[in-house]
N, C-alpha and C positions, 0 to 999 in steps of 0.2 A: 732482568735489567738490561743486559747486553742486547737481547732481541728488541726490546723497546727502543733503545738508542739507535739501533740499526734501522728500525722502521721509521723513526723520526728523521734520520739523515736521508733515507730514500725519499720520504715525503717532501723534505726540503728541496732535494734535487728535482723532484717531479714538479714542484710548484714553479721552479725556474723556467722550465721548458713547456710544461703542459698548460692547458687552458685552466682558467679559474674554476669553472664548475667541476672539472675532473679532480682538482686538488681538494675542493670542498667535499666531494663525495668520498674521497679517500680518507680525509680527516674524520668525517662522520663514521665511516666504517671502523676506523681504528678505535675511536672512542667507544663505539658499541661493543667491540670485542673486549676492550679493557674492562668495561662495566660488567659485562656478562661473566668475565673471569673473576671479578671481585665480588659480585652479588650472587652469581649463579642464577638458576631458574627457580621460580617459586613466588610466594607472596611478598617476600622482601623486595625483590626486583620490581614486581608489579606495583607495590605501594609507593616505592621511591620514584618510580618513573611516571606515576600518575595513571597507570593503566586501569586500576581499580580504585574504588573509594571505600571509605570506612564503613558506610552502611552495607556494602556488599560482602565484606569479610567479617563483620562483627559477630555473626552467629558462630563462627569457627573459634572465637576466643571468649565465648560466654563464660566458660568455667574459670578461666584466668581472671576475668573481670570480677566474678563472684569472690575469688580468692583475694583480690585487691580490696573489695569492699569489707571483707572480714578483717584484713590487716588494718584498714582505716578505723573500723569499729573497735578493734583492740586498742588503738591509740586514742579513743575517745570521740571519734568523728563518726557517729552512727547515721547521720543524714547530711546530705550536701546542702549548702545554702541555696536559697531560691535564686534562680537565674544562672547558676553555674553550669547546670547540665540540662538545658531546655529540651534536647532531643534524645536524651538517654544514652548518648554515645561519646560523651566527653571523656569519661574514664577509659574507654577503648582507645581513643586517640592518644591519651597520655601513656597508656600501656604499650601500644605498638611502637610509638616513637621514643619510648623510654628504655628500650633494650630488648623487648620481647622478640622482635623480628630477628635479632642477631643471636638469640639464645639457641644453642644446639642441644643442650642437655637440661633435664629437670632442675638441676642445681642452679644453672645459669638463669633459667626462667624464674626461679624463686628470688634470686638476687635482683632480677629486673623488676619483680613485683615490689620488693622492698624499696628500691630506688624510686620507683614510680610513686609509691605512697609518700615518700619525702617530697617529691616534686609537687604533688597535689596539695599537701598541707602548706608548702611554701607559696603556691599560687593563690590559695585561699587567703592566706595572711596578706599577700600583696593586694588582692582585690579589696580587702576590707579597709586598707589604709590609703589606697590610691584615690586622689580627689578627681573623680570623673566630672566632666563639664555638664552643665545643665542645658536645657533647650535653647535659651536665649544666647548663651555663650557660643554654642555650636553654630547658631544661625549667623552670628557676627563673624565667625571664622570659616564660613562655608566657601570662601574664595581660596582657601588653602587646602582643605580636605573635604571631599564630597564623594557620594556614591552615585554610580551609574549602573543601570541594569534592571532586571536580568537580560542578558543577550539571548539570541535564539538557542544557545546551548544550555541556558539556565544558570549562567555564571554571573556573579556580581563583580563589579570593577570599582576599586577604591583609587581615586585620583588624588595626587599630592602635587602641589605647584611649588617648585623649588624657589623661583625668584620671589614670589610673594611671601613665602615662609621666611626668607632672609630679610626681606623688607620689614616684616613685623618684628623679627628679632632685633634689628637695628633700632626700631622704634621702642624697644623695651618690652615686647610681648613674646619673648622667646619661650617663657614658661607656658603661656597659654597655647602656643603653637604645638609644643610637644604633647600637652594634655588633650588638645583637639584631635590629634592623629590617633592617640590611644583610645579616646572616647569613641571616635567614629569606628574604629576597629572592634571595640567591645559591642557597640550597638549592632554592627553588621553581622557579627558571628553569633550573637545571642538572640537577636530579634528578627532581622530581615531574613535570615536563612530558614527560619521556622515557618515562614509564610509561603503559600503556594505562589507560583509565578503569575497566575491570573490576578490574584489579590494585589500583588506588588504593582502590576501594570495598571490596575484600576486606581490604586492609591496615587500613583504617579500622574495619571491623567487628571484626577481630581485636583491635585496640587497645581498642575499646570493651568487648569481652568480658573482656579481661584487666585493665582498669583500673576497671571498674564505674562510670565517669563521675565519680569523686570528684575528680579533678584537672582536669577540663575537657578531657581528651584524647580520650575516647571518647564513645560515645553517638551515635545517629543524629541528623542534623540534620533529617530529614524531607524527603520529596520529592526524594531523590536527592543531597542535599548532606550530607556527613559531615565530622567533624573529621579533619584530617590532622596527625599528630604529626611535627615535624621530627626527623630522625634523622641526624646527620652521619656516623655510622658507615656507614650505607647510602650516603651521598653519597660517602664515600671509595672504597667498592667500585665505584660507578658511574664515578667519575672514573678509577679504575685501568683499568676495562674500556675506557673511551674512549681512554685512553693506548695500550693494546695495539692498538686499532683505528686508531691514527694520528690520533686527535683528530677522526675523522669517522665517528661512529657512525651507525647506520641506524635511529634511533628514529622519526623522522618525516620522511619524504620528501614533497616536494610532489606532490600528486595533480592530475591534469588536471581532475577534477570541480570544479565551482564550488560549494564549500561556503559561500561568502559570509562574512558576519561572524559566523555562529554555526552551531550544529549540527555541530560537529566530533566530538562523541561518536558520531554515526552513521558517521563515517568511520574509527572505531577509533583515534582519537588525541585528545590533550588540546589545547585551544587554546593557541597559543604566546604569547598575551597574557593578562594578568591584570587582575582588577578589584580595586581597593584601596578598603577601607571604613575611614574614620577616624571612630571612635565618640566623640562628644562628650558622652555621658551623664554627668551629675554634674560637669561642668567649668564654668568661668566664663570671662569675657573675659580676666581677668588671667592665668589659666593658659594660655589660647591664645596670648596675646601673648608669654609667656615662651618658647614653642616656635617663635616666628617664625624666629629664626636657624637653628635645627635644621631647620625645614621648608624654608627656602630652600636650605640646603646639601644637604639630602637630595634635593630635586627636581633640583638640578644634577647630583648624583652619579648619579642614576638615568638622566637624559637623556644623560649622558656615557658611562657604562659599561654600561647596559642599554638600548640603543636599540630602539625598536619594541616594547617589552614592555607598555606601559600601554594597556589597552583603555578603561577608565573609572575615575574616582575619585569616590566618594560621600562627602560630608560629612554625617554622620548625627547628628541631634539636637544641633546646634551651639547655643551660647548666642545669645540674641537680638541682643546687640550685635555679635557676630561675624558673624551672618547679614547684618546691615545693611552691614558693611564687607567683603563678599565680593569686591568689585571690587579692593580692595587686595591680597587674596590672589592673585587671578587674575593680577595684574600681575607676580607672582614667577615665573610659568610662561611657557613659550614660546607662540607664537601658536597652534600646533596643539593643544598640551596644554590650553589654556584651554577648548576646546570639549568636552573629555572630562570636565570637572569638573561634578558635579551636586550640588545642595544639596537634601536630602530628609530625611524622617523614617524611623524604623526600619520602620514599617508600609508604607512605599513600596517597600521592597526586595522582591525575589522571596520567595515564601512559604518556600521551602526555606532561604534565607539568613537571613531574619528569625527563623525557628524555631531555626536553629543558633546565632544570636547570643543569643537568649533562653536556650537551653540552656547556653551558655558562661557567661553571667552567673550563672545558678543554680548551676552547678558551682563557680564561684569563690567565691560566697557560702557554699556548703556547706563548701568547704575552709577558709575563714576561720573559720567557726563551729567546725570540728573543732580548728583551731589554738588558738582561744580556750579551748576546753574542756580541752585538754591543758596549756596554759600560760596561766592566766588573768591572771597578774601582768605578765609581760613580753611579752604578745602585742600590746599596743596600739602600742608604738613600732616593733616589728619588722614588723608586718603593715601598717602605715600606708603604706609604700612601695608594696606591691602593691595596697592598697585604692584609692588614688587618691581618688575622690569617691564611690565606690559601696558602701563597706562600712559597718559599724556600729562606732562608737567605744566602747571600754570605759568603765566608769563613772568611772574616775579620770583619764581624758584630758580635756584642755581644748581644744576646737576653736578658741577664740579665740586661745589662746597659739600653737597650731600655725599659724594663719593669719598671726599677727604675725611669727612666726619665718620663715615662708615669704616674707612681704613684705619683711623686712629683709635676708635672706640672698640669695645668688645661687642659681644652679641647682644648688648643691651643690659639694662639693669635687671630685666626679667630673665634670668638664666634658665637653661633647661633644667627641668626637674621640679618637683613639688612634693611636699609631704614625705612619705617614706617609700620611695621606689620610683621616683620619676626619672627624668633624664638629667645627667649631670650638668653642672655649670660649665660654661665655656668662656672664661675671661682671659685666657692666655693670649688671644689675638690682640686685645687692647694693650696689655702689658708689653707684649713683644713690639708693638708699633711704637709705643712711647720710649722703650729702651733703644730701639733703632734710631729714633729721632734724636735722642740725647747723645748717642754715640756719634752720629753724623755732625751735630753741632760742635761737639768736643773736637772732632777731627778737623773741621774747618778752622776752629780757633787755633788749634795747635799748628796747622800749616801756615796760618797767617803770622803767628808769633815766631816761627822758625825760619821765615823768609830772610835770607842773608842780606840782600840788597834791595833797595826800593826799586820798584818798576819804573821804566821810563815814563816821563810825563805824557799823559794822554792829550789828544788834540783838543786845544782850547781849555785845558784843565788847569786848575790852580793847585796849591798845596794839599787841599782836601782830597782832590781826586788822586794825587800822587800817593797819598797815604792809603787809598783804597786799592792800590795795585796788588798787594799781597792777597787781599781777600778775593779779588777777581781771579787771580791765578789759582788760588785754592778751589774756587768754585768751578773753574775749568777742569781741574784735575778730578774733582768730585763727579762732574758730568762724564768724563772719560771712564771713571770707575763704574759709574752706573751703566753706561753702554756696554762695558765689558761683562758686567754681571748679567745683564739681559741676554747676552749671547751664551754665557757659560752655564748659568743656573738651569735653564730648560734642558740642556743636554745632560747635565748631571742628574736631574730629576727623572728624565726618561730612561737613563741607564739604570737607576735604582729601581724604577717600576718594572723594567724588563727583567732585572735580576729576581725580584720578588715573584713575578709571573713564572719564570723558569723554575724556581724552587717549588711553587705550588703545583706545577705540572708534574714535577718529579714525585711529589708527595701524594698525588691523587690515586695512582694504582695501589 
């Protein structure tokens, strides 16, 4: 611990006088040393760092997977449901990320197998109860969650638009937004990854030719990345085929060749991990804070029911205040997942993904313009949910009124979560806003009642204006209090986030 603190102090002093690239290199070297000391050398480090993939190490754990199947059979689960294990490696993912990598003795490995069996049965119960969206519902929410890819490395990219998600939550569609994200993730991991890259590219090209790019579904992304349209009907066919094969399809078997962390397209398969892009264009800190409960529960859900699927997460074009508090967001994730989160701009993404993102934005704006032309009167309120922060308001819309309504209400009548296992409701923001408004009104009335002497008569005013003097004075004091809070609260918030980040840094080794 003392050596670590000494290195941190030396690095802090070096950052003050050395150049920025030098400090970045020293920071990366220190993190590398600490991770090697914590993980050591071997499959655990390679798996957590993304140097190897599940198909490449699956043959080494075949005996333990067989033991896991025997434990599940003893519990009454002799065969997996259709669609749960389309590539025959899902149990291996659960096993490796359920404690097998950290097991050093046979007894610890057996405990990891028992814990993994409990996680598998829990995930199966969750999948049986979760209300996944259908094809039409996913198409309606394609402006919030959509797939792009595969890229030249054979990786699929899941895009989530923050501002549009908040807009739909305010409009009362928060439950559908959470279900759309989970349904898109289920479709991508169970169906899209089982297809060869060439088939995905052909399907995307066919969708682009049939749709003309008006809805954001087609059109080439450039450089090998294309839009992939979720189609649950195809997913149903794939899951039925997997069920006929006994839940152990042969989509992607582990190859002996060392494909490493990328280049899986050369091996004729899609990477079994995904990259997630959270687009913050047009959003603000208030909107991001509203999605904190959803973000926290979604990350827990992914870590519990989709182990080993996240390759990297990019927070693109986030508001400045949220960028400063990135440490608080990282504290919501697990220790290994924190290292996969990257904060960047849209131009920092690969060229093919950045081009596809720009094409998606242009297609959505074109669709909104067409809706405005078809229904110029009723378009404003109906399209505001899909617009989020990136569209154009009609002439009769009042953005201030919309912001006030969004500030006072909760995340909409459709709270996060549905059925048994969705994302939880988030009604605290609306209750807190109403409570703050009531306290403010009570404070103004109390200040007006406790005013000892009437204010001097205003210019050209009569008795009525003289009676309004205490109210005006109370309003001025309220304005001064508001300005003071605007100066103090951000500083307190940044100090709290810095404290949490410091604690997480101390806990990482």
